[in-house]
N, C-alpha and C positions, 0 to 999 in steps of 0.2 A: 695657098699652095699645098698640097697635102703630094706627098709620092707615095703613099701606103709603106710606105719603111719607120717601125717602130725603132727608135735607138736602143731599146732596151731587149732588144731580141736577142743579141750578141749574150749579155749581160745573163738572161735568163737561162739560156743554154750553158754558160760557162759554170752558173749557180749548180743548176742539176748535172749536169759532168764530178763538179766537185763534192756534189750530195754522194753522189754514187761511189765515187773513189773513196771518200772519208767512211763510207757504207762499210767495204769491201775490207778497207783496213781494219776497221773496228773488229770485225768476225774474224780475220786474221789472227791480231792481237790476242782475240778472246781466246780462240783455237790454241797459242802456242804457250798462252800461261801458264805454269804449272799448278792451277790451282784447283781445286774440286769444291765448289763452293757449296755443293747441296751437301756434302758430310761437314762441312767446317773445316777440314784439313787441307793443306798445301802439299804438293809431291814435292819433293827434294830434288834435287837434277841429279841427276844418273851418269855414270860411264860403265859401262861393261866393256872388260876387253877379257878375251880367252886367249889362252899359250897350251902350248903341247900339254904341260902337268897341271894346268889350275886354270878358273874363274875369280876376276881378280873384280869385284864393284867397288866405285869409289861412286859417293853420296857427298851433296855438301848440304850442311845443317847448321847454317850459322845462328851462333849466339845460346846454340842448346847444350847442356852441362850436359859432360859424360852420362852421368847416372841419370837423365832425364832418357836414354836412348835404350831401347829394346828392341832385341834382334830375335827373328823366328826363322829358322830352316826347316820345309816341310816339302816332303818328297825332292821337286823342283823347281823351287817357288823359296825366295828368301822375302822376309816380310821385315819392314823397316817400320818403326813407329816413332814418335821423339817429341817432347814438346818444352816450351818455351816460356816461362812465368815470370815475369818481371812486375814490380811493384815501385814506384818514385814517389816518395814522401817529400815535400820542401814546407818547412813553415818560414814564413818572413812578415816580418810587423804585424803579427798577431794574425795572421791570413795561412790557412793550412792550405797545402795544393797536393791533391793525391789520386797520382793516377796508375792506373793497370793496365797490361798489355800480357795476352795471350797468344800463342801460335803454336799451331801442333802439324805434323809431317806425320805424311803416312806413304808407303810405296810400298806396293807386291810388285817383286818383279819374279818372270820365270826365265829359270838359267836354260844354257842351251844345252846343258847336258847334267848327268846325273854328277854330285859332289859327296864328299868323305866329310860327313857331320864331325866325326870324332875329331878330324885334322882343321876343322875351321879357326881362322888367327884372325880378331878384328882389332884396329887402331884407331884411336879417336886423337887429331891433331888439329888445330886454330879450325873446329869449325869444319870439318873435311874425316870422314868415317873411311875408312878402307878395309873393306873384308875380302879375305883369300883363303879361296875354299879347292881343294886339292881335289881333283876328278878322281872318280873311281877307276879303276885300273881298267876295267869291261868298257867304259868312257871315253880313254884316251887313244888317241890315234895312232896305230902300227902299219909301217911300210909292210909289202910284203913282194916277195921277190918273184919274178915270172922266170918260170923255168922253161 
């Protein structure tokens, strides 16, 4: 006796829904990952804060030595370039194991206003780069009293 019901219909429907969900999750994760694979660079995670007197950019550059960081300021953009290269060699029982790793970071940040390039200060501590850029006098906000 056949009732015309396939017991696997619900299972197939559930599998299609899961595939659709996983596909959208994968797209979302790829969109959010700070990786630019076409150029081989990873974008560092960055915070940009603006006060009344300065613009502060904080970037995460884990494992990068200070001497491998390059900062360039042009017009209203801050360019961050950094590289990390590691080589590990182990020799045990006549077998030599050698691994090489490298990671390059790159980020071009458009600043919200003009900054005084001659007064920029950058510090690097525990993998965190902080760049403090005083605003140009003309870029500072001034309150105007209404008469």
